[in-house]
SERO-4910 file (N, C-alpha, C, O; in steps of 0.05 Angstrom, whole numbers):
BEGIN
 pado doro    nc1    nc2    nc3   cac1   cac2   cac3    cc1    cc2    cc3    oc1    oc2    oc3
  Met    A    652   -375   -125    657   -346   -122    633   -333   -108    610   -338   -117
  Asn    A    637   -317    -88    616   -303    -74    617   -274    -80    632   -259    -66
  Pro    A    603   -264   -100    606   -236   -108    596   -217    -87    578   -223    -71
  Glu    A    608   -194    -86    599   -173    -67    573   -161    -78    570   -156   -102
  Trp    A    555   -158    -60    528   -147    -68    527   -118    -61    530   -110    -38
  Thr    A    521   -102    -81    517    -73    -77    489    -66    -85    481    -69   -109
  Ala    A    473    -58    -66    445    -51    -72    443    -24    -86    462     -8    -84
  Pro    A    422    -19   -101    419      7   -113    420     30    -93    414     25    -69
  Gln    A    427     54   -101    429     76    -83    403     82    -68    403     91    -46
  Trp    A    381     77    -82    355     84    -70    343     61    -55    320     63    -45
  Ala    A    358     39    -52    347     16    -37    348     21     -7    364     37      2
  Ala    A    331      7      7    330     10     36    356      2     48    368    -18     40
  Arg    A    365     17     68    391     10     80    391    -17     93    411    -31     92
  Ser    A    368    -24    105    367    -50    118    369    -73     98    381    -93    104
  Ala    A    358    -69     74    360    -89     53    389    -91     43    398   -112     36
  Ala    A    403    -68     43    431    -68     33    449    -84     51    471    -93     42
  Asp    A    441    -88     76    458   -103     95    450   -133     95    464   -148    109
  Ala    A    429   -140     81    420   -168     82    436   -185     62    445   -175     42
  Pro    A    439   -211     67    452   -229     48    436   -232     23    411   -233     25
  Pro    A    449   -235      0    434   -237    -25    414   -259    -26    393   -257    -39
  Leu    A    421   -282    -13    403   -305    -15    383   -306      7    367   -325      9
  Gly    A    383   -287     25    364   -286     47    337   -276     37    334   -267     15
  Asn    A    317   -277     56    291   -266     49    292   -235     51    296   -225     73
  Pro    A    289   -221     29    292   -192     30    270   -178     46    274   -155     53
  Leu    A    249   -192     52    227   -180     68    228   -186     97    210   -179    112
  Ala    A    249   -200    106    252   -207    134    254   -181    150    271   -164    144
  Gly    A    238   -178    171    240   -155    188    227   -130    177    230   -108    189
  Val    A    213   -132    155    202   -107    142    180    -95    159    176    -71    158
  Leu    A    165   -111    174    143   -100    191    155    -83    213    144    -62    220
  Gly    A    177    -92    225    190    -76    245    201    -50    234    199    -29    247
  Glu    A    212    -51    210    222    -27    198    199     -8    190    202     16    191
  Thr    A    176    -20    183    153     -4    177    144     12    201    137     36    198
  Trp    A    145      0    224    137     14    249    157     37    254    148     59    263
  Gln    A    182     32    250    202     53    254    198     77    235    198    100    244
  Glu    A    194     71    210    189     92    190    162    106    195    160    130    190
  Tyr    A    143     91    203    117    102    209    118    123    231    108    145    228
  Arg    A    132    116    253    135    136    275    151    160    265    145    183    273
  Arg    A    171    156    249    188    178    240    172    198    223    176    222    225
  His    A    155    188    205    142    205    186    112    210    193     98    224    177
  Ala    A    102    200    215     74    203    222     65    233    223     43    239    213
  Pro    A     81    251    234     72    279    234     66    290    206     49    308    204
  Arg    A     79    280    185     73    290    158     51    274    145     36    285    128
  Leu    A     48    248    152     29    231    138      1    231    150    -19    230    136
  Leu    A     -1    232    177    -27    229    190    -46    252    183    -70    246    179
  Pro    A    -38    277    182    -57    298    174    -69    294    147    -93    297    142
  Phe    A    -52    286    128    -62    280    101    -81    257    101   -102    257     88
  Ser    A    -75    236    117    -92    213    120   -119    220    132   -140    211    123
  Ala    A   -118    236    153   -143    244    167   -161    260    148   -185    256    147
  Ala    A   -149    278    132   -165    294    114   -177    277     92   -200    280     85
  Gly    A   -161    258     82   -171    240     61   -193    222     71   -213    218     57
  Ile    A   -190    211     95   -210    193    106   -235    208    113   -257    198    110
  Gly    A   -232    232    123   -255    249    129   -272    254    104   -296    252    104
  Thr    A   -258    260     82   -272    264     56   -285    238     47   -307    238     36
  Ala    A   -271    215     50   -282    189     42   -307    182     57   -326    173     46
  Ile    A   -306    187     83   -330    180    100   -353    198     92   -376    189     91
  Gly    A   -347    224     87   -368    242     79   -381    233     52   -405    234     49
  Ala    A   -364    225     33   -374    217      7   -391    191     10   -412    188     -3
  Thr    A   -382    173     27   -396    148     31   -423    153     44   -443    141     37
  Glu    A   -424    171     64   -449    177     77   -468    190     58   -492    186     59
  Leu    A   -458    207     40   -475    220     20   -488    199      2   -512    200     -4
  Val    A   -472    179     -7   -482    158    -24   -503    141     -8   -523    133    -20
  Arg    A   -498    137     17   -516    122     34   -543    136     36   -564    124     35
  Leu    A   -543    163     38   -568    178     40   -583    175     13   -608    172     13
  Val    A   -569    178     -9   -582    175    -35   -592    147    -39   -614    142    -49
  Ala    A   -576    127    -31   -583     99    -35   -606     91    -18   -620     71    -23
  Gly    A   -611    105      4   -633     99     22   -660    101      9   -679     91     20
  Arg    A   -661    115    -14   -687    117    -28   -694     92    -43   -716     89    -52
  Phe    A   -674     74    -46   -679     49    -61   -684     26    -41   -683     30    -17
  Asn    A   -689      3    -52   -692    -20    -34   -665    -28    -21   -644    -21    -32
  Pro    A   -665    -43      1   -640    -48     16   -618    -61     -1   -595    -55      2
  Leu    A   -626    -79    -20   -606    -93    -36   -592    -73    -55   -568    -74    -57
  Val    A   -607    -56    -68   -595    -36    -86   -578    -17    -70   -556     -9    -79
  Ala    A   -587     -9    -46   -572      9    -29   -545     -3    -22   -524     10    -22
  Leu    A   -545    -29    -15   -521    -43     -8   -502    -45    -32   -477    -41    -29
  Leu    A   -512    -50    -55   -496    -52    -79   -483    -25    -87   -463    -24   -101
  Leu    A   -496     -3    -79   -485     23    -84   -464     31    -63   -444     43    -69
  Glu    A   -470     25    -38   -454     34    -15   -427     20    -15   -406     33    -12
  Leu    A   -427     -6    -16   -402    -21    -13   -381    -15    -34   -358     -9    -27
  Pro    A   -388    -15    -60   -367     -8    -80   -357     21    -77   -334     27    -82
  Thr    A   -376     39    -70   -368     67    -67   -348     69    -44   -327     83    -47
  Ala    A   -354     57    -22   -335     58      1   -308     46     -6   -287     57      1
  Trp    A   -308     24    -20   -283     11    -29   -267     29    -47   -243     33    -43
  Leu    A   -280     41    -67   -266     57    -86   -255     82    -74   -232     90    -79
  Val    A   -270     95    -57   -261    120    -45   -238    115    -26   -218    130    -26
  Val    A   -240     95     -9   -218     88      9   -193     81     -6   -171     88      1
  Lys    A   -196     65    -28   -172     58    -44   -160     82    -57   -135     83    -60
  Leu    A   -176    101    -65   -165    126    -77   -148    141    -56   -126    150    -62
  Val    A   -159    143    -32   -143    156    -11   -117    141     -6    -96    153     -2
  Asp    A   -119    114     -6    -96     97     -2    -75    102    -23    -51    105    -16
  Phe    A    -83    103    -48    -64    107    -70    -51    135    -69    -27    138    -74
  Leu    A    -68    155    -63    -57    182    -62    -37    185    -39    -16    197    -41
  Leu    A    -44    173    -16    -26    174      7      0    158      2     21    166     11
  Gln    A     -3    136    -12     21    121    -20     40    138    -36     64    137    -33
  Thr    A     29    153    -55     45    171    -71     61    191    -54     85    194    -58
  Val    A     47    203    -35     61    222    -17     81    207      0    103    218      4
  Thr    A     74    184     10     92    169     28    118    161     13    139    163     24
  Val    A    115    151    -11    139    143    -26    158    166    -29    182    163    -26
  Arg    A    147    189    -36    164    213    -40    177    221    -14    201    227    -13
  Val    A    162    221      8    173    229     34    196    210     42    218    220     50
  Ile    A    192    184     40    212    165     49    236    165     30    259    164     38
  His    A    230    167      4    252    167    -16    270    191    -12    295    189    -14
  Glu    A    259    214     -7    275    239     -4    292    237     22    314    248     22
  Ser    A    281    224     42    296    221     67    319    201     65    339    203     79
  Arg    A    316    181     47    337    161     45    357    166     23    380    158     25
  Ser    A    348    180      2    366    185    -21    365    214    -29    355    221    -50
  Pro    A    375    232    -11    373    261    -17    388    269    -42    381    289    -54
  Gly    A    408    254    -51    424    262    -74    416    246    -99    428    250   -120
  Gly    A    396    228    -97    388    212   -120    368    226   -138    361    249   -133
  Pro    A    360    212   -159    340    224   -178    314    231   -162    305    214   -147
  Pro    A    302    254   -167    278    261   -152    255    244   -160    250    239   -184
  Pro    A    239    235   -141    214    220   -148    193    239   -158    195    263   -155
  Ala    A    173    228   -171    152    244   -183    134    256   -161    129    243   -141
  Arg    A    126    281   -165    107    293   -147     79    283   -154     74    272   -175
  Leu    A     60    287   -135     33    277   -138     20    289   -164      8    274   -179
  Arg    A     24    314   -168     12    327   -191     24    317   -218     12    319   -239
  Glu    A     49    308   -216     63    298   -240     54    271   -249     55    264   -272
  Cys    A     44    255   -229     37    227   -236      7    221   -229      0    198   -226
  Leu    A     -9    243   -226    -36    239   -218    -52    222   -238    -69    206   -231
  Gly    A    -47    227   -264    -61    211   -284    -54    182   -283    -72    165   -284
  Glu    A    -28    175   -279    -20    147   -277    -31    134   -251    -41    112   -252
  Ile    A    -31    149   -229    -41    139   -204    -71    134   -206    -81    113   -196
  Thr    A    -86    152   -219   -115    149   -222   -121    125   -239   -140    110   -233
  Thr    A   -106    121   -261   -111     98   -278   -106     72   -264   -122     54   -266
  Val    A    -84     70   -250    -77     46   -235    -98     41   -213   -105     18   -208
  Trp    A   -107     62   -200   -127     60   -179   -152     47   -190   -163     28   -179
  Leu    A   -162     57   -213   -186     46   -225   -183     17   -233   -200      0   -228
  Val    A   -160     11   -247   -156    -16   -257   -154    -36   -234   -167    -57   -234
  Thr    A   -137    -30   -215   -133    -49   -193   -157    -51   -175   -163    -73   -165
  Ser    A   -171    -29   -170   -194    -29   -152   -216    -47   -163   -227    -64   -149
  Phe    A   -223    -43   -189   -244    -59   -200   -236    -88   -204   -252   -107   -200
  Ala    A   -210    -93   -211   -201   -120   -215   -201   -135   -189   -210   -158   -187
  Val    A   -190   -123   -168   -188   -136   -142   -216   -140   -130   -223   -161   -119
  Leu    A   -233   -120   -133   -261   -122   -122   -276   -144   -137   -290   -159   -124
  Gly    A   -272   -146   -163   -285   -167   -178   -275   -195   -169   -290   -214   -166
  Gly    A   -248   -197   -166   -237   -222   -157   -246   -230   -129   -252   -254   -124
  Leu    A   -248   -211   -111   -258   -217    -84   -287   -225    -84   -296   -242    -69
  Thr    A   -303   -211   -101   -332   -216   -102   -338   -244   -113   -356   -258   -104
  Leu    A   -323   -251   -134   -330   -276   -148   -317   -301   -135   -331   -320   -129
  Phe    A   -291   -300   -130   -278   -324   -121   -259   -319    -97   -248   -338    -86
  Val    A   -256   -294    -88   -240   -287    -65   -210   -290    -70   -195   -270    -70
  Ile    A   -201   -315    -76   -172   -320    -79   -160   -304   -102   -138   -292    -98
  Pro    A   -172   -303   -125   -161   -286   -147   -157   -257   -138   -138   -244   -146
  Gly    A   -176   -247   -123   -174   -219   -114   -150   -215    -96   -136   -195    -98
  Ile    A   -145   -234    -78   -122   -233    -60    -96   -235    -76    -77   -220    -71
  Cys    A    -96   -253    -96    -72   -256   -113    -66   -230   -128    -43   -222   -130
  Leu    A    -86   -217   -138    -82   -192   -153    -72   -170   -134    -55   -154   -141
  Ala    A    -84   -169   -110    -75   -148    -90    -46   -152    -83    -31   -132    -80
  Val    A    -37   -177    -80     -9   -182    -74      9   -175    -98     30   -163    -95
  Met    A      1   -184   -122     17   -180   -146     21   -151   -152     42   -143   -163
  Trp    A      2   -134   -146      3   -105   -152      9    -88   -128      5    -64   -129
  Ser    A     19    -99   -107     22    -85    -82     44    -63    -82     44    -46    -64
  Val    A     62    -63   -102     83    -43   -102     82    -26   -128    102    -14   -136
  Cys    A     58    -25   -141     56    -10   -166     59     20   -162     69     34   -179
  Val    A     49     30   -139     52     59   -134     81     68   -131     89     87   -144
  Pro    A     97     54   -115    125     62   -114    139     60   -141    157     77   -147
  Val    A    131     41   -158    143     39   -185    136     65   -201    153     75   -215
  Ile    A    112     74   -199    104     98   -213    119    123   -204    129    138   -219
  Val    A    121    125   -177    133    150   -166    163    150   -169    174    171   -177
  Ile    A    177    128   -165    206    127   -165    216    122   -194    235    135   -202
  Glu    A    205    103   -208    214     96   -234    200    112   -256    207    110   -280
  Arg    A    180    127   -248    164    144   -267    153    127   -290    154    134   -313
  Ala    A    142    104   -283    131     86   -303    101     93   -308     88    105   -292
  Gly    A     92     85   -332     64     88   -339     47     68   -325     58     49   -312
  Pro    A     21     70   -326      3     52   -311      7     22   -317     11      6   -299
  Leu    A      6     15   -343      9    -13   -350     37    -23   -344     41    -46   -334
  Ala    A     57     -7   -349     85    -14   -343     88    -18   -313    103    -36   -304
  Ala    A     75     -2   -297     78     -4   -268     65    -30   -258     76    -43   -240
  Leu    A     43    -37   -269     30    -62   -260     48    -86   -268     51   -105   -252
  Gly    A     59    -85   -292     77   -107   -300    102   -108   -283    112   -129   -276
  Arg    A    113    -85   -278    138    -83   -261    133    -93   -233    150   -107   -222
  Ser    A    110    -86   -222    103    -96   -195    101   -126   -195    111   -139   -176
  Arg    A     88   -137   -215     86   -166   -217    113   -179   -219    118   -200   -207
  Glu    A    131   -166   -234    158   -177   -238    173   -177   -212    187   -196   -206
  Leu    A    171   -155   -196    185   -154   -170    174   -174   -150    189   -185   -135
  Ile    A    148   -178   -151    135   -196   -131    141   -225   -138    141   -242   -120
  Arg    A    146   -231   -163    149   -259   -172    171   -273   -155    193   -263   -152
  Gly    A    163   -296   -143    181   -311   -126    180   -304    -97    190   -318    -80
  Tyr    A    166   -281    -91    164   -272    -63    134   -268    -56    128   -255    -36
  Gly    A    116   -280    -71     88   -276    -67     79   -283    -39     64   -268    -26
  Trp    A     87   -306    -29     79   -315     -2     91   -296     19     78   -291     40
  Ser    A    115   -287     15    127   -269     35    112   -242     35    108   -231     57
  Val    A    105   -232     12     89   -207     11     62   -211     24     53   -195     40
  Phe    A     49   -234     18     23   -240     30     26   -241     60      8   -231     75
  Asp    A     46   -254     71     50   -256    100     52   -228    113     40   -224    134
  Arg    A     66   -210    100     70   -183    111     44   -168    110     36   -154    129
  Leu    A     29   -170     88      4   -156     86    -16   -168    106    -32   -153    118
  Ala    A    -16   -194    109    -34   -207    128    -26   -200    157    -44   -196    174
  Gly    A      0   -197    162      8   -189    189     -2   -161    196    -11   -156    218
  Leu    A      0   -143    177    -10   -116    182    -40   -116    185    -51   -102    202
  Ala    A    -54   -133    170    -83   -135    172    -91   -147    200   -111   -139    211
  Leu    A    -75   -165    210    -80   -177    236    -77   -155    258    -94   -154    276
  Ile    A    -56   -139    256    -53   -117    275    -76    -98    274    -86    -88    294
  Gln    A    -86    -92    250   -109    -75    246   -134    -87    259   -150    -72    270
  Ser    A   -137   -113    257   -160   -126    269   -160   -124    299   -181   -119    312
  Val    A   -136   -127    311   -134   -124    340   -140    -95    348   -155    -90    367
  Ala    A   -130    -76    333   -136    -48    338   -165    -42    335   -177    -26    350
  Ser    A   -178    -55    316   -207    -52    312   -223    -60    336   -242    -46    344
  Met    A   -215    -82    348   -229    -91    372   -226    -71    395   -244    -66    411
  Val    A   -202    -60    397   -196    -40    418   -213    -15    414   -225     -5    433
  Val    A   -214     -5    389   -229     19    383   -259     14    387   -273     31    397
  Arg    A   -268    -10    379   -296    -16    382   -304    -17    412   -326     -8    419
  Ala    A   -287    -28    428   -293    -29    457   -293     -1    469   -309      5    486
  Ala    A   -274     15    460   -272     42    471   -295     60    463   -302     79    477
  Ser    A   -308     54    440   -330     71    430   -357     58    434   -376     65    422
  Ala    A   -358     37    452   -383     22    456   -405     40    467   -429     33    464
  Trp    A   -398     62    480   -419     79    492   -433     97    472   -453    109    478
  Leu    A   -422     98    448   -434    114    427   -458    100    413   -459     75    415
  Pro    A   -476    115    400   -496    102    384   -484     84    362   -461     89    354
  Ala    A   -498     64    354   -487     44    335   -476     57    310   -455     50    300
  Ser    A   -491     76    299   -482     89    274   -457    104    278   -439    105    260
  Trp    A   -454    117    301   -430    132    306   -406    114    312   -383    121    307
  Gln    A   -412     91    324   -390     72    329   -376     64    303   -352     63    302
  Thr    A   -392     59    283   -381     51    257   -364     74    245   -342     69    235
  Val    A   -374     98    246   -360    121    235   -334    125    250   -313    129    237
  Val    A   -335    124    277   -310    129    293   -290    107    288   -266    112    285
  Glu    A   -300     82    287   -281     59    283   -268     61    256   -243     58    254
  Gln    A   -283     66    235   -271     68    208   -253     92    206   -231     90    194
  Gly    A   -261    115    218   -245    139    216   -218    135    230   -197    142    218
  Val    A   -218    124    254   -193    120    269   -175    100    255   -151    104    252
  Leu    A   -187     77    248   -171     55    237   -159     63    210   -135     59    205
  Tyr    A   -175     73    192   -165     81    166   -144    103    168   -124    103    154
  Thr    A   -149    122    185   -130    144    188   -103    134    198    -82    144    189
  Leu    A   -103    115    216    -78    104    227    -64     84    209    -40     83    207
  Phe    A    -80     67    196    -69     44    183    -64     47    153    -48     33    141
  Ile    A    -78     66    140    -71     71    112    -43     81    109    -29     72     91
  Pro    A    -33    100    126     -5    107    124     14     84    130     35     81    117
  Ala    A      6     66    148     23     43    154     25     25    130     47     15    124
  Gly    A      3     20    116      4      4     92     20     17     70     34      4     55
  Ala    A     19     44     68     35     58     48     65     56     54     80     52     36
  Val    A     72     58     79    100     54     87    109     26     81    131     22     70
  Leu    A     93      6     87    100    -22     82    104    -26     52    124    -39     45
  Ala    A     86    -16     35     89    -20      6    115     -7     -4    129    -18    -21
  Thr    A    122     16      7    146     30     -1    171     14      6    189     11    -10
  Leu    A    172      4     31    195    -11     40    198    -38     25    220    -47     20
  Met    A    175    -50     19    176    -75      4    188    -70    -24    203    -86    -34
  Tyr    A    180    -48    -36    192    -41    -62    222    -38    -60    236    -49    -77
  Tyr    A    232    -23    -40    261    -20    -37    275    -47    -34    295    -52    -48
  Arg    A    264    -64    -17    277    -89    -12    276   -108    -36    295   -122    -42
  Leu    A    254   -108    -50    252   -126    -73    269   -116    -96    280   -133   -111
  Thr    A    271    -90   -100    290    -80   -121    319    -86   -114    335    -91   -131
  Ala    A    325    -84    -88    352    -91    -79    358   -121    -83    380   -128    -92
  Ala    A    338   -138    -78    342   -166    -82    345   -172   -112    361   -189   -120
  Glu    A    330   -158   -129    333   -161   -158    361   -154   -167    372   -168   -183
  Ala    A    371   -132   -156    398   -123   -163    419   -144   -155    438   -149   -169
  Ala    A    414   -156   -131    433   -176   -122    433   -201   -140    454   -212   -146
  Glu    A    409   -209   -148    407   -232   -165    420   -228   -192    433   -245   -203
  Lys    A    417   -204   -203    430   -197   -228    460   -196   -226    474   -205   -243
  Ala    A    469   -185   -203    498   -184   -199    510   -212   -196    531   -218   -207
  Ala    A    495   -230   -182    505   -257   -179    505   -272   -205    523   -287   -211
  Ala    A    484   -268   -222    483   -281   -248    505   -271   -266    517   -286   -281
  Thr    A    511   -245   -265    533   -234   -281    560   -245   -273    576   -252   -290
  Ala    A    564   -247   -246    589   -258   -236    592   -287   -243    614   -296   -249
  Ala    A    570   -302   -242    571   -330   -249    578   -335   -278    589   -356   -285
  Gly    A    570   -316   -295    575   -319   -323    602   -310   -332    610   -313   -355
  Met    A    618   -298   -313    644   -288   -320    664   -311   -321    688   -307   -327
***
């Protein structure tokens, strides 16, 4: 028996057209580009403001850290830059999830606003940032695994209104069985960002070295943090749709 698959109302339309046994993340990078272009006018200003604030905060820490020896300064600068950029990333993901969800499911349950889930987002940001940073610093691979496992925790908070720990567990549950597929998509976006980095670096080669770094980081983060937020949102839609399909198939098989 081949049961008919009906995706949840809030699932991505492209996922709803996919076969239940297919890879739910097939073509998600192409769809990310489409959604990115569609919502860029709303997302890029927020991204630019957040990255501008992040760069300012990082430069302030750099000035303060300059009073210490180079090793201490480096140990202060790198974690600060990581944490501030990740905070901007999580806040922008929250806005992105709401924007995309409202455009796809205008009659569905309203997603949480940023002010409604700020506590949950902040908690998840702290937990995931320190855990992933620790994993990357010590052994690299555990950090990558954690980043993949928790890659859709923000959409879970915004759409399902889950608490911080529940969101981390739910993200892990959705990713289970699709870890390599999620990693491939994240790595694909990172590869595109690397190519863009070389282009921006070449275009800003005439600037002083310190300004080159600021311009490169500002342009790349402003452009690619929204892209990563859109990708995480679409992966959440597709994985929840695949989960619904699997449950429907299991129910039909047991009848």
